N, C-alpha and C positions, 0 to 999 in steps of 0.2 A: 344782525341778526336773532344773536344771543340775546338783544334787550329784549326784542321784542318776542320770543320765547319765551324771556321771564315774562314780560307784562301781561298774556294768556295766557302764562302754569297759572300767577296770580289772580285774575282773574274768576277763571276759575274753581281757584281753589275758596278759594270768597264765593263763589253765586252757590256751591257745596256747599258749604260753613251757613247759608245766613237762609238756605230750604233748609236745613236744621232744624232751625233758629222756626221758623216761621213755622215747621207743624208741634214745634211745641211748646212754642205761645197760644198754637190755635187748635192746636191736640184736644179732644174732646176727654174727661176722666170716661167717663163708660170706655169707649175704645183705646186697653189697649198696645194695640200694637199700631196705632199715629204716632206714638210721643214711640215711642221704642225705635220706630224708623226715625223721631226729631233724634233720638239719640246715635242714634250710628251712624247716622246723616253729621251733625256737630263733630262726632267726635277723632270720623275715619276725616273730617274737611283736615280738620285743626292738624295731626298730626301728618296728613301728607300734606300739609304746608310746612312744615317745623321737620316736616328731610327735604322736602325742596327745598325750602336756603341755605337747610345742612351743607350740601350739595352742593352749590352753589359756592357757598366759600367754601369749602371745603375743597 
């Protein structure tokens, strides 16, 4: 059960990070909100993933 939760959380954070990267890659330079959303999603996904990994290791 713990391994299933670990895999689920890893997949969710990777989806968040990939959505942020998608918004950054395909954002129009005139539309600043899309680029900002990409930065926010990517940074939140990375920080969340690191916190999750640290919480499982400790």
